[in-house]
N, C-alpha and C positions, 0 to 999 in steps of 0.2 A: 716292719716291727710288729710282732704279734701281741705284744702287751699282756703277756702271761695267759693268752687265751688257750694256748696249747700246751699240754704237759708231757707229751712224749711223741717220738717220730711217727708211732703208729697212729696217734690221733690226727697228727698233722696230715698223714696220707688219707685217713678215712674221712675227714671232714674238708679237704682242701677245696672243693668246689664251693661250699657254702661260705668259707672263710674268705672267698673273693667278694662277696657282697658288702656293699658299703654300709657301715653302721653295725655290722655283725659282731657279736662278741660270743664266742664259743664257751668262754669261762662262765658267762651267765647261764647257759643251758647245763653245763656240766655240774654246776653248784645248786641247781634247781631240784626241787621235789614236786611232782605233780601227781594229785590224787584223781583217779579216773574211775567214776561210779557207773557201772553199767558196761558189760564187755559184750554187747551184741554187735550189730552190723556197724553202728557208729563208734562204739567203744573199741572194737578191734582195729578201726582205721585210725582213730585218733592216737591210740596208743603205739601203734605201728609207726606212725609218722614221727611221734616225739622220740621212739627208741632210736630210729634211723638217723635223727638229727643229733643224737647224743645227749638227751636229758639226763642228768645223773641218777635220778630215782624215780621210778614210777610205781604208785601204789594203786592195785587193781581191787575192785570190789564188786562182786555180782553173786546172785542168789541162784542161778539157773545151771542147769546141765546142758551139753551139747546135744542137739538133735539133728537128724538128717536134714530137715528143712532149713536149717541154719547155714548149710555148707554153701549155698548158692551166694551167699552176700556176707559171711563172716569169715574173712580170709585167714584168720589166725588158726582155723580148725580145719581137721581132714577126718576122713571116714574113721580112723583110728581113735578119734576122740570122742566119738559118739558115746554118750552116758557119763562122760567125766566132767567134773565141775568147770565151768568155763574160765573161771579166774586162774585156776591151776594150770590148765591146758594152754592159755594165753600167755601166761608167765614163761613157760618153756620154751614157746615159739620166739618170744621177744628176747630171751636171753641168748638163743642161737642166732638171731638176727644181728645183735649187737651185744658181745659179751662185756663191754665196757659199762653198761647200764644195769643198775641194781634193780630188780623188780621184786616186789612183795605182793603177795596174792591173799586175799581174805574172801572166804566163801560164806555167804548168808545175806539176809537182809541188812543193809547199812544202818537202818533205824534201830536195830536191836544190838549193834555192836557199840563197843566203846568209842568216843569221839576221839580218844587219844591217837588212835591210828590215822587220824587226819588232821590233827591240830598243827602238826608241824609242817605241812605241805605249804608250797608257795601259792599254788593256784588249785582250785577244784574244777573238774570238768564232769558235768552231768550228762550222761549219755543214756538215761533210763527212758522207758517207754510208756510211763504213766505218771498221771499228775500228783497223786499222793507222796510218791517218793520225791518228785521234782520239787514239790512245795517244802518238804523236809529239808533236801539239800540246800535250797535257797536260804531257809532260815539258819541253818548251820553256817553258811557263808558268812551271812550278816553277823551272826553271833561272834564268830571267830574272825571276823574282819578279813576274809580272804577273797580275793578275786575269783568269780565264778564264771565259766564259759558254759552256757547251757545249749545242747545241740538236740534238734529233734527232725523227724521226717515222717512224711505220709505220702506214699506213692511217689508221685513225680514232683513232690513239693517238699521243701525242708527249710529249716531256719536256725539261726544262732542268736542268742542274747548274751551280751557280756555284761555283767553285774560287778560294778566296783563298790562295795558296800559303803553307805553314806555319802556317795558321789553320784551314782547314776541309779536309774530306775532298777528296782529288784523285781523278781517275777511276781510278787504280790501286788506291786504298786497299781497294776492294770488287770489284775486277774480277771474282773468281771467282763472284760473286753475280750481277753485273751484266751480264757479257758472255754473249751467248746460247751455248749448249752447243755448237752446230755450230761457231761461230767459235773458241770455247775449244779444241775438238778439233784444229782446223787449227793454231791458234796455238802450241799445245803440241807439235806434231809438227815435228821438225827437217826443213826442207826437203830434199828429195832433190835430188842434184846430176847424175845421169846421165840421158842421153836414154831409156834402157832403163826406167828406173824411171817416167817420165812416161808412156811407152807402156803400161806396166803398171797404172799407176794409172786411166788413162783407160779401159783395157779393163774393169777392175772395175766401170766405170759404163756399160758397153755403148757406149763410143765408141772408135773406130778411127783411129789415125794411124801412119804409118810412122816409121822412125828418123830419116831425113832431115828430115822435117817437125819431129820433136821437137826435133832439133839446132838448127834455125832459132829455134823457140820459146825454147829454153834461152838462145841468145845474146841474145835480146830481154829476158831476165829473167823468162820465164814458165816456171816450173820444176814446178809442181804444179797439181792441180785447183784448189786455192784461188786460184791466180794466175789461171787462166782465168776464174774467176768474178768477181774483183774488181779485176784490174789496169785502171788508167785508161784510157780510150779513146786518149788522146794516144800511149801507149806502143805501141798497135797500129799506128800510122800508119807505122812504119818496116818493117812487115812486107810481103811480097808480096801483091798484091791477093787471090788465092786463099787463102792461108794466113789472112790477116785475116778474111775470110769464114767460113772453118771455125771460127777461135776464137770469132766472134760467133754462130755456130750452136751451138757447143757450150755458150756461155755461156747462152743461152736454154734449152738442154736441161737444164743443171745448176741454174740458178737463175732461174725465171721473175721478171720484174721486179717490185720491190716496189710495192704499191699506193700511190698518193699522191693527195691531194685539196687543191686550192687553200685552201679555207677553213679546213682544219686548219692548214696551213702559215701562213696569215695569223694565226691565233689565237695559235699557240705563238710565232711570231716577234714578235707585239706585245708578249708577256710577256717575252720575251728581251731586247727592245730597252729596256724599261722597267728591266730589272735592270742593264743598262749604264749607263743613266741615274742609277739610284739610287747604283751605286758611284761614279760620277763627283761626285756631290753630298755624299759622305763623311758621310751620316748625316742630312742634313736632310730627306730623303724615305724614312727608315727605312733599315734594314740588310738586305743579302741573308741569307737563312736557309741554314744548311748543309744539304746533302742534294739530293734529287730533288724537282722539282715535276712532277707527272705529269698529264696531261690526257687524259681519256676522253670524247671527244665523243659517243659512243653514249648514256652515262649522264648527260652534262652535268655531269661531276664533275671538279673539280681537287683533287688529294690532295698531300700532302708527305710524303716518306719521309725521316725523319732518318737522316743517315750520320755516324757518328763518325770522326774522323781516326784512321787506323791508325799507331800509332807504329812499327810494323815494316814499313810501306810502303816498297818498294824504290826509290820515286821520290821521296816527300816525307818519309817517316819518319825518326824519330831514329837508326835503325839505319844510315842513310847516313853520317851523321857518325861513329858508332862504328866503322863498317867491317863490311862483310860477309865471311863467312867460308865457304869450300868445302872440305870433307874430300875428299882424294883419295889414292889408293893408287898406289904406283909402277908397278904393272903395267897400270893403265888407259890407254887411248888418249885422244888428244885428242877423237876422236869421241864417246867414252863420256861425257866431260865435257860436251860440247855437248848430248848427249841429255838428261842430267840437269838442265842449265840451262834447255833449251827447256821441260821439264816444270814446273820450278819457278816460272819467270818468265812462261811464255806467249810465248816468243820463237823463232820458227820458223826465223830465218835468222842464227843466231849465227856470229860470228867471234871467236876468241879471240887476243888480243895480249899477248905478253910483251916488255917493252921496246920495240924498235923493229920487230919482226916478227910477222906473223900465223902461228900454229902449223898446221902440216899435221895433217890429221885422223888419219893413220895413226901419228904420233909416240906413243910410250908417255911417260908421265910422267917417267920416270927418263932418258928420252932426251932431253927438251927441253933441259936438265933443270929440273924445278920442285923447289924446296926449301921446307922449312917457313918460313912468313913471307913468301914471295915474293907480289909483286902481279901479278895478272893483269887484262886489260880486256876486258869482254864488249862487242862491238859488234853493233848491230842497227838495222834500219830503224824499230824502235818506239821508239826513243829519240833524243833530240837529242845527248846526251853519252853516252860509253861508261860502263858500269858498272864500278867498281873493286871488285875482289874479292881477299881475302887467302886465300892457299893454307895449308891445314893438312895436313901428310902424316900419314897412318895406314896402318899395315902392311896391315889387312884391314878393308875397308869393310863386309863381311857380318857 
């Protein structure tokens, strides 16, 4: 008895091998919608696995275009796709692999898109290659109360973290231990906003630009060395050709491309796709374990690192409900507050809002004015929603 799992003879034949698995429900897959953010090596593999298994709907989000160097490890693309948007090319391939699966493609930075495109998915899968976007997706998953499967790899190593909001550790719960130190240093430093600062920062790295070039980069949202290293390629398309080439040259000098191997991507993505299937089955195929699954291909070892949920986490912890408190003194400037908040939360691009206005960096607390018990809101590209903070006035923080 198939208990309504199969809706046609065609489906019965297509999925008959997986239907033999004890506890399997094809209906749960066919009724599911999965959002996959990032259609690179990992996203190609995960979405391919889900499509072949018969997930009803897959929503793809990516900001990049296909390059020749992608073809050795991103199996949904061929030479004919070079220059095309990844999400569109991947959608076409998946629909040919399994015409019964509905695939939607969205091209651009997920942080700039309406959350409506992902609010109805059953599970989010993060396959992005940078921490700013990973942190944003994690906060979105917690806000929407959607399970998140986060997948990443670096050379011969890869890992998966399954986040069940308000039950397991989220990505921010242990960010200080898990985010690489170089990224932490960049995330903890408030972004400079003047062209002169960018010129000086690059000069420290032995790279030269003039003020006029720096001004053009700042207008494109490229304000620091960290931005040059990690800004998505689509954002560079608005730059003049010579400046775009300069940014790519600087990027190569600052951050040699991360090594990647197709077989590592295939291995970890297969495990991640099964975590999606496991969550959809609601326990008949076991339950996801809290923490990290770490794959070391050189030793052939798969390890689990248990991560306890942090009740003081500023994304998913109990302290969010109780309210976060920031002690400030009347003589401090708004920029002083931003620097402290950047160091505390690892948010490098903070804006502070009181009521309906964003606060100028040069204002002093008493000039805003801020009073004991006032609520301010912290905005950053690392969070889906602003962080609410209650002000506590103290005469002297020292």
